[in-house]
N, C-alpha and C positions, 0 to 999 in steps of 0.2 A: 541537249543530250533529255530525252525524256525519262522520268522520273520511273521507275519500276513499281507497281504496285508492291507494297513490302511490309510484312508482320513481324511482329516476333518468333524467333527460333523456336517452335515447342519444344525440341530436345531440351532448351536450355531455360526457357521461360518457365514452363511449367514448374519448374519448383520453385516454391515460393518461401518468403522469408521464414528461416526457423522459428517459433515460439521462443520468447525468453532471449532472445539477440539484444534488445535493447536493456534488459535484466545484465546482461554478461558484460555490457561495454560499463557500467556504475564502478566495478572493483577498482576500473583504472585509472578511477578519477579521484579515490582517495587522497595521492599524495598534495591536492590541489584544492583541498576543503576550503582553507582559507582566502584564497584566489575566488574562489568561486562564491564565498560569502561574501565579497566585498564588491564581486560583480553582481549580486543581485543587489546590493543595497544601491550602489550606483543606478542601476538599471528604475528601481523604484524611486529614486530621488528624480532623476531625470523624467519619468512619465507624470512624475508631480508637476513639475515645471512645465512640462508639454500642456497640461490641462490647466493650470494656475494662468496662464497668460490670456486664453480668451475668456477667463471669468475678469480680469483686470479692465480687459479691452469693452466689457459691461460696462464696468464703474466710469471708465475714462468719458465715453459717451454718457450714458444716462447721470453720471454727478458730476461731470467735469464741463465736455461740451454743451451738451442740451442745455446746463443751467448759467454757463459761461464764467466758469471758477478755474482762473488759469492755474489755482498754486495745485487743485486735483489733477488737473491736467499734465502740471510738471511733474509733480509728486509718482502718480501711476507709470508717465512716460519713462520714468528713471527706473522704475522697479522694473519694466519690463523687458528696459536694456538692461538692468544687472541679472536678469534672470538668462536672458541670450548671453551674458560671458557666462555664468555659471554652469548652464546646459553645455557650453561649448568645453569647458575645461571636463566636465561628466562626462561628455561623450569621447575625449581623448582618454579617461580612464577606463570607459567603457571599456574600449578596441584593445587598450591595451591587457587588460584582465581576458577578456577573451580569448584572443589570440594566444596569450598565454597557457591556457587551460589548455584548449586545441590543439596547440602545438606540441604540448607537453604531451596530453596525451596519444595524440598518432606517435611521438618518439616509443613509446613505451610502447605500444603496440607493434610498431615497426622491428623495434629490437628483438621483440620476444619471436615473434614469427620467423626472421632471422634464423635467431638461436633455433628455433624449433626445426625449420628445413635441415641445418646443418647435422640435425641428428636423425635424420631420418635416414634409411637403410640403402643401401646401393641398389637396389631394384627400385626405388623411387625416383630415382635420377634416371635409370636406364627408361625409364617410362615418362616422365612428365616433362612436357615441350619446356625447353629454358624461358623461351620468350614468353609462354603463358605465367611460368611463375615470376617472372621479373616483372609482369605487369601486376600480378598482387603486389609487390613488396611496392610498387612506383604508382600506378595508375590508380587503384585500390586505395590505396591510404591516402593518397593528394586528395579524391573525391571524397573519403570520410573528412580529411579535414578539412575542406573547404565547406562542406555542408553544416559539420559541428559550429565553424565559425561564425555561420550564418545563424544557425538554432542557437547560441549561447549568444551572441549579440541583437539578433532580430525578433525571434520567437519570445523569448521573456518579458523585452521590452514592449513589444505589442501586447501580452499579455496583461499586466500592468496597466500601461494606457487604456487597454479598453475598459478596465475593471473603473476607473479614474474618470473615464469620459464620461460611462453610464452614471457615474455618482453623481457628478457635475449636473449633467441633462434634467437630471431628475430633481434639482434642486430648482434647477430655472425654471424645466417645464414638464410637468409630467405627462401629458397632454402631446406636446412635441417627443418627447420620449418613446410612447410608446407607437406613435405612427414609424418613427423611425426600428422599432424593434420587429415593427408588422413584417421587415424585407429582412431581417435577419437571417430566416431559414434559407432563404435561395443564394444566400453567400455560402451556405457550408455544400446545399447538391451539386451545385457545377465540381468540388474539389472532390466528392465520393465518386461520382462517376470518372474523373479523369485520373484521378489518383493511381487506381488499378491497371489502368492501362499505361502509365507511367512506369509502375514498376516495372514491369515488363518491359518493357523499352531500356529501361537503366539497364538490367540485366543484360541486355541483347548486345546493347552500344558496349559494354565492359568485355562481354567475350567476343565482340569483333574486333576491339582493339588489343585484346589478347593474343587472337590467330594473326593478327599482321605483325604486332612485335613477334612473335616466336616467329614468322617467314621473315622478318627482316633479319633476327640476330641469327638463323639459320644461312640466311644467302648473302648477309655482306660479313662475315667472317673468311677468312684465306680460303680455306678447302672448299667451301659451298662458295661462293664468286669463282675458284678456277674450276670447280664440275661444270658450273653453267656456261663455264666459255671453252671449256674441252668439249662438252656436247652441242654445243650450240641454242642454249635455251634461253637466252636471257630475254627473249621476246616472250616467250611462254611465261617466262619468269612475271613477266609484265604485266601479262592478261591476267595471270591469275593473283596479282597483289590486287590490281585494278577492280578486279571481281569483288575481293573483300573490302576493297576501298569505298566502292560504290552500294555494298549492302550497309555499309557506315553511314555512308552520306546519307541514304535513304531512310535509315533510323533515326539520323540526326535531323532529318527535316520532320519527320513525324514527329518526334517528340517535342522538336519548336514550334510545331502547329499545335500540338495539344497544350502545350506550355502559353501559348499563346492567345490560345482560345479561352484558356482558365484564366487570364487576366483582363481579356477583354468583356466578359461575361460580369467580371467583379466590378469593371471601369462604369458597366454599363448599368448593373443595379444600385451604383454607389451613384451617379450622375441622376436617374429616376429616385431615387429617397432624396435627395437635395432638393430638385424641384417642387418634389411634394412639401417638403420644409417651407421653401421659400413661400410656395402658395397658400398652405394653413397657417402660417406662422405673421405673414403679410398681413392676411385679413386680421388676424388676432391684433396685430398693432394697428389695425387701423378701426378696430372696434375697443380697442382700449385695453386690452387686456393686460396687455403687457409692453414696456417701452421699446424703441427700436432697439438699445443696447443688448437687449435681450434676443431679442434676433440675431443681432450679429455673432454676439458669441455662439448661441446655438447650431448656426450654419459652421461657423469655424469648428467648434466641437464634433459636428457632423461628420466632416472630413479628416477629421483626425478619429471617429469612430469607425468607420469603413475603411481606411487605412490601415489601422493594425488585422481588422478584420480579414483583407485582403491580402495582407503580410500572411497571417495563420493560412489561410489557404494557400499560397504559392510557398511556402515554407514548407507546404505536405511533398513538394516532386524534391525539398533539400532532405526532409526526413526521410524519404523513401530512397532517397540515394546513398543517406549514409547508413542507412539498415542493411542495403543489396551489399554495399562496400563492406562492410563491418562482417557482415554473414559468409562473405567470399572471404573472409582472411581467417572468419574463425573455423571454415570449412578446412583448411589448412593446419589451425592449431586441434583439431579433433583429431586429423591424423593420429594414433598412437604409433612411434618411433617399433620397430619388430627389434632392434635391439636398442635393450636397456641397461641401467645398470643396478644391481641388486641395492639396497639402504644399507646392507651389511657388507656390504665389496671389501675386500681388500686388496691394497696393492704388492703386487707381483714383487717378493724379496730379491733384490739384486745382490748373489753372493759374490762377484767377482768371477763367474765361470760361465759359459752359454750353456741355457738349459735343453730338456730333451725335449719332445711333442709326443703326444702318443693320440693316434684315433682308436678309439674303441666301439665297436659296433657301427658306427656312423652312416647313417643313412641321412639322406636328405633330399628336397625337391623345391622347386624356387615358388615360391608364395603367389597366389593370385594378384590379378590385378587390384581387384577389392579391397585386398588386404596393405594394400602399398602405394596406392595411388588412388586421384581421384578423376572420374570422368572429364570434368570439365579443365582437366590440366592436360587431358591427351587432344588435340586438334582433329585428330581421324575419327569420327565415331566410327566404330564396328556397325553392321546393320542388326547383326542378334550377339547375346554373350561371347565371350571368348570358351573353348570348349575346355573344359577341365582337362589337365593333362594326366594320363594313366600314368602308373609307377613312378618311380625314384629315379632321383638324375645320378645320384651316389646309393649304392645297397650295400650296406652290410660292410664297412670298411674296416679294417683292422689292421693296424701296422703300426713302427717307430720311428721317430728320426731322430737317430742316436747325437748325444750332446759333442756339439763340436765338429761333426762331421756334413758331408756333402751328401745328398739325397736329391736324386734327378727323378723325376717323373717324364715318363713317355709314354707311348701310343696315339694310335689313330684322333683324328679331328673328331672334338663332338664326344673323345671318350671321358669327360670329365674332371680332365689336369685341372684346367682355372678354376674351375669351383671350389678341387681340393684347396688351393690357395688360398683363395677367397675364404675358407672356413679359417684359416691357420690365425690372421689378425681380426677375425670375429665379424667380419663384414655381413656374415649372416651367420645364423644358429643352425644347428643339426636337426631335422625334425625327430631323429632317434640315433641314442647314441651320445658320446662324450669326445670333446676333442677336451686333451689335457695338454698343460707346458707346466714342466719339473713336479707334474705332479698334482697341480691347482687345474678343477674343472675353471676354463676359460669362462664362464656366468658368473664364478664366482669373484671375480677378479674388478679391479677398474678397469676402467677403458683406456685411461690416461696412460697407467703402468702398462697398459698391453700395447697402446700404439710406442710407448718409447723403449720396446722391447722387441720391435719388429720392424724391419724395414723392409719396404717393396718398392722393386724397381719394374714396370709393367712393358708389357711390349710397344703400346703406344706412350710414352713417356708425355707427360703434360708438363709445359712451359709457362708460366706468368706472364702476361703483357706486361713484363717488367726489365729491369735491368737483370745482368748476369749473378751479380752479385744478392740482389734480393732472393733471386729465383735460390740461390744455395744457402742464405740464411734462411730460409723458410721452414729447413729442416735444426737449423741450430741459430736461433739471433741473437745468441753471444758470441758468434764465432767471430775468431779475429780474421785478419787478411792474410796471415803466414798459415793458420790453420785451411784456412778455405784453397790457398795456393798449394799446400801439400797434399789435399784432396784431388785439387784438380791435374796434379801431376801424377798421383795415384791412377787416376780414369785415363790417362793420356788424353789431357784437353786443354792442359798449361800452354803449351804451343802454338794453338789457336787463339785464346784468350791474351796470352801476350803480346800477339803480333796484332791485336786490335788496338787502333787510338786510343778510344776510351776504356779498354779490358773491361774489369769488372762492374764499371757504369755503361756498358755496352746496352742497349734494349734489345732484345731479344726478339719482337712482333708479337702478333697474336699466335698464340697456341706454340712460342717460341720458330715461327716458320721462318724468321730471316738463318735460320742455320739448318744446315741439312739434315737427313735424319739420323744418321752415325752420331753428328756433332751433338744434337737436341739431346741423343740418347747416352752422351757420355758427361755429357752437363747434369742427367738425372742422374748418373752412377756416382758421381762427383758429390751430389746432393747426399745419396746416401751413404756415402766413404764417411762423409760431416759429420751425418746423425752419429755414428758410428753402433749399430746396434747391436744385441749379444743374436739376435735371429734375422737371418737374410732368406727374400722371399724372390726372386729373381723370375717373371713369367716370359721367357723366349728373350733375355733384356738386350742380348745380343744378333738381334733380329735385323736390323737395320744397319752394320757397320758391313763395311766393305771388308775385303781378307785383311787387309794389314793393319785395320786399323782393329779389326776384332782381333788377331794373333797380340798386337800389342796391351787388347785390353783383355785378354784370357788371360796373360802374366801377371797383370794387375791383380784382377779376382785370385790368383792362384794365393799370394799374401793376403789380401783383402777377407776373403772368406777365412782365411787358416783361424782357428779356436772359434770358429764362430757356427752356430747351429745352421745349416744352407737347405734352402730346397728350392732345384732349379727345376724348371718345365724345359725342354728343348725338344724340337723338330728336328733339327740337323743330329744325329747322334754321336759324328764325330766329337762334338765339345764335350761330353757325357763321359769318354771312356773312361776316365781316371776316376769317375766318381765313387765313392765310398760304397754307394747303394743306390739300382736303380730299379724303380719301379714301372711296372708295365701295366696302363692306366687301361682296362677296355671295356667300354660299354658300363662304366659307372662303378667296377670292382679292379682288385688287383688281380691283375692275368697273371705276372711272375715277378718276382722279385730275386735280386742277386748281386754280383759284379757284373762285370760286362764280359769277362771270360767266362764266367760261372753262365750266361745266359745265352753264349754265343753255343755253348757245348750243348746247351737241352735243345737247341734247335727249334727252339717255340716261335710266339710271335716277334721277339724282340729279335732273333736272328734274321725273322724272314725282313722286319724294316731295315735292319742294318742292310742285308744283301740289295734291298731293291735300291736303297739310297744310293750304295757305294757302286751298283751297277749302271744308275743313272749317269752318276760323275765320270765314272770309268769310260761309259759313251760318249760323253760330253769331250772330255779331255782327253783320249785317246790311251788312256794310261788309268794306272790305278789312282783313287785319290788319298792324300796321307791325311791322317784327321788330326784335328788338334787338341791335344784334352785340356780339360778345365779341371779347377776344384784342387783341392790341396792332399796330396798323398805322401804324406811323409813330411820331413821338414824341408824348409827352402832357405836358400842362401839370401840376405839381404841384400836391397841392389846399393848403386852406387849414391842413390839420390840424398840427399840431407831432408833432416825431418821425418817426422814416425807420424803412424795413424795410430789412433789409439783404438786399439782390441780390447774384447770383451773379458779379457782374462787380467790378473794384475800387471802384465808386463806389455808395452806397445810394441806392435808389428811392424817392423821398418817398411817403408813403401817400396815398391819393386824400381827396377831402375829402367832407364828408357830401352823401346826395341833398338835392334840394331842401326841405326844410319840415326839421321834427323828427322824430326816428326813430320810428316806430310803438309805442306802451307796450311793455311785455314782455309777453310771454303768461304767463308766471308771476308772481301775485301776491305784491305786496309781504309779504302775511302766510306765503308758502310754499306754497299752497293751491294746485295746478295747477288751469288751467281745463280745461276739456273741448279735445279737439286737434282742428286741423281738417286 
């Protein structure tokens, strides 16, 4: 296959390395100052040994071999052998300290970037491609580590060797040394010419690697692979990946050719300089200007002069790789999180009862891409900048979620219901107005205390590729097995887990895909119950459940939500008939509010939505549907099941009993093979 003519992608490579990138690396080296000092000391000694050996050769030949003095020959030979042994030991020490410093520096940077990414707002993750982000933490960090290892072990050594070699050559013959220095500028010129091009190629290679990583990350997870198979697109996916891989290949070829050209030009100049020294030096030996031992020492030193120069010129590519890698990492570190904690933030007081939540004149619009993401993390480049959104997603919202009561959000799709639930746990901050919990502005509270107070189950609950027990303990790492069993019973999922051969040790697969949608949702509900937060947010959490499972979970929620401040999004209005308060959201504002009966009596948007839904059900079933309510409306009897779930109040709320009849058989077969997903 012919290699396509290729050059660096201008959209990527026009961005130059930011000034001060090298200085920003320095603070990361401070914990390793002692190791760096020892590394430099060993490097200096090693460079001195490299120069001392050719000088000893001069005296070995001129004072020993030429004069027939065996004692001098034996003594100098033993000295050369001793220096070789010492050089080997110093080389080992140099490699040890070089690796320790470079690996330690990369460790500090990698953990800092990971922690910084975790602090980014939700909008960052909705825009950034996972593969491109992972590439920053893997490929770029590895590239920086390899370049730093080369720099610390090679460049410093080459610099000191160059200095010592020039001093020794001037000592032996200043004439030959001057001839050698004439070609020195020629060694610098290729590095200057090739270096800038290598910088652009390195950045392009990293971007293509990130794009391939992003594509593999999306296509190799369960849902991506399933979509490709169902729509018959594996061949198109292969062509797309082949195109990216082809560009990466072509860039690699161009980079390799440029690097080889640099190396060959250095080797050619070194060979020409050596030939000139032999010619001039040989003539001087014949004329008696100096002895042959001096010529041997000079030619040996000459090879050790151009060697460090070649290394320093070749190291330019390593320097560029390191700076590009660090520059890409610093891009992420420079992206300031939109959600930050005030220095004087306080922890939300826990007084044993559920808090109330108040929205006061809240308006909100989603942040622009430039405020939350990087263009290099989004593989799809738009032909022009995104148009700014006009208006607000939410406008002048004011309402109160009463403490310990259930509030339901209903309304058309896109009205802003999910956005409201994102403001409660402070995934975003409002553009105007204030969200308060127990009278405290959310922005005045520590994030940890806020997250401990609020529990959320989303419509598409996420499970990690780990065991069921690990996913449950993510909410409470110190939870006992009995507490997990009680939570699973309350979420109506214990029957499934108990039937599995490995129980809590069963691996749920990528994103929990070995479980059905309803089973995965109930595991997520058990995780919430295990956390036992005073505030609960459910974003259509029962959407994936079948009728029987939903009815069982609804009864569990009656008690699990009792005494908690609850905010529930429901598209099926039958599930919120008994809510203490229903807010009808439309076009970013509260259109109506009240109880189910009050809203029906007003004959507004809620009544219209309610009639539309039940007209569809009646048409489908041939009869009116019987709504199944959710939410606490007065006292609930304790179920017969033993164990208790800790509520937010001073006393525990008992678990509900099981649904009538035994729990339906598990969707995952006891043998571990998941059946088809409904």
